[in-house]
Short mmCIF file of the C-alpha atoms (twelve columns), coordinates in Angstrom:
data_MODEL
# 
_entry.id   MODEL 
# 
loop_
_atom_site.group_PDB 
_atom_site.id 
_atom_site.type_symbol 
_atom_site.label_atom_id 
_atom_site.label_alt_id 
_atom_site.label_comp_id 
_atom_site.label_asym_id 
_atom_site.label_seq_id 
_atom_site.Cartn_x 
_atom_site.Cartn_y 
_atom_site.Cartn_z 
_atom_site.pdbx_PDB_model_num 
ATOM 1   C CA . MET A 1   28.439 -18.821 80.151 1 
ATOM 2   C CA . ALA A 2   28.909 -22.520 79.554 1 
ATOM 3   C CA . ARG A 3   32.827 -21.624 78.179 1 
ATOM 4   C CA . LEU A 4   34.304 -20.799 81.607 1 
ATOM 5   C CA . ALA A 5   31.844 -23.174 83.827 1 
ATOM 6   C CA . PRO A 6   34.844 -25.505 83.794 1 
ATOM 7   C CA . PHE A 7   36.963 -22.484 85.970 1 
ATOM 8   C CA . ALA A 8   34.625 -22.266 88.233 1 
ATOM 9   C CA . GLY A 9   36.013 -20.878 91.345 1 
ATOM 10  C CA . ARG A 10  39.352 -19.370 90.051 1 
ATOM 11  C CA . SER A 11  39.444 -15.272 90.010 1 
ATOM 12  C CA . LEU A 12  40.583 -12.376 87.538 1 
ATOM 13  C CA . LEU A 13  42.495 -8.782  87.708 1 
ATOM 14  C CA . VAL A 14  41.831 -6.624  85.511 1 
ATOM 15  C CA . HIS A 15  44.472 -3.547  85.343 1 
ATOM 16  C CA . LEU A 16  44.486 -0.049  83.841 1 
ATOM 17  C CA . GLN A 17  48.416 0.197   82.604 1 
ATOM 18  C CA . GLY A 18  49.217 3.092   81.822 1 
ATOM 19  C CA . TRP A 19  46.469 5.275   83.523 1 
ATOM 20  C CA . PRO A 20  47.754 9.122   83.790 1 
ATOM 21  C CA . ALA A 21  48.889 10.052  86.960 1 
ATOM 22  C CA . ILE A 22  46.933 13.445  86.625 1 
ATOM 23  C CA . LEU A 23  43.149 11.467  86.381 1 
ATOM 24  C CA . PRO A 24  42.339 9.699   89.869 1 
ATOM 25  C CA . SER A 25  43.681 6.574   90.238 1 
ATOM 26  C CA . LEU A 26  40.944 3.319   89.622 1 
ATOM 27  C CA . PRO A 27  41.072 0.375   91.452 1 
ATOM 28  C CA . ASP A 28  41.773 -2.936  89.670 1 
ATOM 29  C CA . LEU A 29  38.944 -4.691  88.272 1 
ATOM 30  C CA . VAL A 30  38.819 -7.948  90.360 1 
ATOM 31  C CA . LEU A 31  36.489 -10.609 89.092 1 
ATOM 32  C CA . ALA A 32  35.049 -14.136 90.315 1 
ATOM 33  C CA . ILE A 33  34.130 -16.893 87.949 1 
ATOM 34  C CA . THR A 34  30.925 -18.809 89.590 1 
ATOM 35  C CA . PRO A 35  29.323 -22.513 89.123 1 
ATOM 36  C CA . ALA A 36  27.720 -21.104 85.628 1 
ATOM 37  C CA . GLY A 37  30.236 -19.687 84.245 1 
ATOM 38  C CA . LEU A 38  29.041 -16.088 85.185 1 
ATOM 39  C CA . PHE A 39  31.557 -12.702 86.474 1 
ATOM 40  C CA . GLU A 40  31.049 -11.990 89.903 1 
ATOM 41  C CA . ARG A 41  32.363 -9.221  90.887 1 
ATOM 42  C CA . LEU A 42  34.488 -8.820  94.019 1 
ATOM 43  C CA . ALA A 43  35.784 -6.468  96.156 1 
ATOM 44  C CA . GLU A 44  39.367 -7.807  96.969 1 
ATOM 45  C CA . GLY A 45  41.810 -9.712  95.566 1 
ATOM 46  C CA . GLY A 46  44.662 -11.649 96.216 1 
ATOM 47  C CA . GLY A 47  45.331 -15.457 94.754 1 
ATOM 48  C CA . GLU A 48  43.985 -14.491 90.950 1 
ATOM 49  C CA . ALA A 49  44.966 -17.541 88.545 1 
ATOM 50  C CA . LEU A 50  44.799 -14.719 85.554 1 
ATOM 51  C CA . ARG A 51  45.945 -11.056 85.368 1 
ATOM 52  C CA . ILE A 52  44.699 -8.768  82.307 1 
ATOM 53  C CA . GLU A 53  46.762 -5.791  81.687 1 
ATOM 54  C CA . LEU A 54  45.089 -3.470  79.288 1 
ATOM 55  C CA . ASP A 55  46.400 -0.041  77.803 1 
ATOM 56  C CA . ALA A 56  45.371 2.911   79.175 1 
ATOM 57  C CA . SER A 57  48.074 5.762   78.959 1 
ATOM 58  C CA . ASN A 58  45.555 7.063   76.512 1 
ATOM 59  C CA . PRO A 59  42.015 6.715   78.131 1 
ATOM 60  C CA . ALA A 60  40.075 9.107   75.566 1 
ATOM 61  C CA . LEU A 61  41.176 6.513   73.036 1 
ATOM 62  C CA . LEU A 62  40.747 3.137   75.169 1 
ATOM 63  C CA . ALA A 63  36.871 4.607   75.370 1 
ATOM 64  C CA . LEU A 64  36.331 5.539   71.947 1 
ATOM 65  C CA . GLY A 65  37.984 1.474   70.844 1 
ATOM 66  C CA . ALA A 66  35.173 0.039   73.356 1 
ATOM 67  C CA . LEU A 67  32.309 2.318   71.988 1 
ATOM 68  C CA . SER A 68  33.383 1.111   68.828 1 
ATOM 69  C CA . GLY A 69  33.739 -2.145  68.949 1 
ATOM 70  C CA . THR A 70  37.954 -2.138  68.924 1 
ATOM 71  C CA . LYS A 71  40.293 -4.750  71.122 1 
ATOM 72  C CA . PRO A 72  42.512 -2.670  72.939 1 
ATOM 73  C CA . ARG A 73  45.914 -4.161  73.789 1 
ATOM 74  C CA . VAL A 74  46.441 -6.239  76.035 1 
ATOM 75  C CA . THR A 75  48.671 -7.986  78.387 1 
ATOM 76  C CA . VAL A 76  47.352 -11.581 80.085 1 
ATOM 77  C CA . GLN A 77  49.634 -13.770 82.691 1 
ATOM 78  C CA . GLY A 78  48.642 -15.979 84.711 1 
ATOM 79  C CA . ASP A 79  46.791 -20.050 83.490 1 
ATOM 80  C CA . ALA A 80  47.007 -19.812 79.955 1 
ATOM 81  C CA . ALA A 81  43.809 -22.323 79.492 1 
ATOM 82  C CA . LEU A 82  41.835 -19.900 81.198 1 
ATOM 83  C CA . ALA A 83  43.169 -16.442 79.752 1 
ATOM 84  C CA . GLY A 84  42.260 -19.171 76.170 1 
ATOM 85  C CA . GLU A 85  38.975 -18.968 77.060 1 
ATOM 86  C CA . ILE A 86  39.542 -15.685 77.973 1 
ATOM 87  C CA . ASN A 87  41.104 -14.538 74.688 1 
ATOM 88  C CA . TRP A 88  38.311 -15.795 72.573 1 
ATOM 89  C CA . LEU A 89  35.378 -14.278 75.201 1 
ATOM 90  C CA . MET A 90  37.424 -11.059 73.719 1 
ATOM 91  C CA . GLU A 91  37.539 -11.669 70.178 1 
ATOM 92  C CA . ASN A 92  33.935 -12.775 69.744 1 
ATOM 93  C CA . LEU A 93  31.782 -10.489 72.469 1 
ATOM 94  C CA . ARG A 94  30.803 -7.734  71.442 1 
ATOM 95  C CA . TRP A 95  29.123 -4.925  74.110 1 
ATOM 96  C CA . ASP A 96  25.388 -3.969  72.365 1 
ATOM 97  C CA . ILE A 97  24.923 -0.596  73.606 1 
ATOM 98  C CA . GLU A 98  21.864 0.117   71.411 1 
ATOM 99  C CA . ASP A 99  19.952 -2.589  72.691 1 
ATOM 100 C CA . ASP A 100 21.572 -1.707  76.589 1 
ATOM 101 C CA . LEU A 101 20.281 1.571   75.308 1 
ATOM 102 C CA . ALA A 102 16.500 0.902   73.492 1 
ATOM 103 C CA . ALA A 103 16.034 -0.802  77.423 1 
ATOM 104 C CA . LEU A 104 16.271 2.650   78.716 1 
ATOM 105 C CA . LEU A 105 15.232 5.271   76.227 1 
ATOM 106 C CA . GLY A 106 13.345 3.152   73.717 1 
ATOM 107 C CA . PRO A 107 13.879 1.443   70.437 1 
ATOM 108 C CA . ALA A 108 14.094 4.893   68.308 1 
ATOM 109 C CA . PRO A 109 16.185 7.492   70.616 1 
ATOM 110 C CA . ALA A 110 18.060 4.296   71.382 1 
ATOM 111 C CA . HIS A 111 19.022 3.734   67.136 1 
ATOM 112 C CA . GLN A 112 19.302 6.880   66.810 1 
ATOM 113 C CA . LEU A 113 22.019 7.419   69.302 1 
ATOM 114 C CA . ALA A 114 23.405 4.616   68.528 1 
ATOM 115 C CA . ARG A 115 24.294 6.037   65.006 1 
ATOM 116 C CA . TRP A 116 25.527 10.040  66.451 1 
ATOM 117 C CA . SER A 117 27.707 7.899   69.005 1 
ATOM 118 C CA . LYS A 118 29.510 5.820   66.007 1 
ATOM 119 C CA . ALA A 119 29.690 8.849   63.766 1 
ATOM 120 C CA . VAL A 120 31.061 10.979  66.588 1 
ATOM 121 C CA . ALA A 121 33.423 7.964   67.367 1 
ATOM 122 C CA . ALA A 122 34.289 7.263   64.149 1 
ATOM 123 C CA . ALA A 123 35.759 10.857  62.959 1 
ATOM 124 C CA . LEU A 124 37.158 11.285  66.330 1 
ATOM 125 C CA . ALA A 125 39.246 8.233   65.949 1 
ATOM 126 C CA . ALA A 126 40.437 10.220  62.960 1 
ATOM 127 C CA . LEU A 127 41.542 12.668  64.939 1 
ATOM 128 C CA . ALA A 128 43.182 10.818  67.569 1 
ATOM 129 C CA . ARG A 129 45.340 8.740   64.165 1 
ATOM 130 C CA . GLY A 130 45.653 12.296  62.086 1 
ATOM 131 C CA . ALA A 131 46.975 14.200  65.866 1 
ATOM 132 C CA . ALA A 132 49.092 11.294  65.918 1 
ATOM 133 C CA . SER A 133 51.549 11.679  62.419 1 
ATOM 134 C CA . LEU A 134 51.915 15.260  64.438 1 
ATOM 135 C CA . GLN A 135 53.567 14.427  67.529 1 
ATOM 136 C CA . PRO A 136 57.857 14.567  67.070 1 
ATOM 137 C CA . GLY A 137 58.488 10.506  66.024 1 
ATOM 138 C CA . GLY A 138 55.070 10.519  63.773 1 
ATOM 139 C CA . ARG A 139 53.983 10.118  60.340 1 
ATOM 140 C CA . SER A 140 54.368 13.888  58.933 1 
ATOM 141 C CA . GLY A 141 53.234 13.168  55.423 1 
ATOM 142 C CA . ALA A 142 56.269 15.014  54.510 1 
# 
């Protein structure tokens, strides 16, 4: 990705903020930017140019958002120019799950599975919104 090539050699850290203590903790993801403008995973961090924190207080909602293409709440600290490029990537790039599944299963099963997954994700998101309205302090509709 040519957009990130000027930042080659810099690294960024992705942290899941608010991850529930009841679940096994996940390590931070540290990525270096290669001369080609791609990401390379690093075993450990130190001196990252950018820190990205994703709101992971509700992992199920975070996963549904990833499937549906909804952008999670994000906090960014560090290099403003790099943050701008990462923001552009987050706004404009989407994971094509169907394409990845087609490589594994073939196009027809991948299409059906993607359609089914989108329907399930939409139903679960609606359920989550409805459940939130029943919580104390939420909208009760009355």
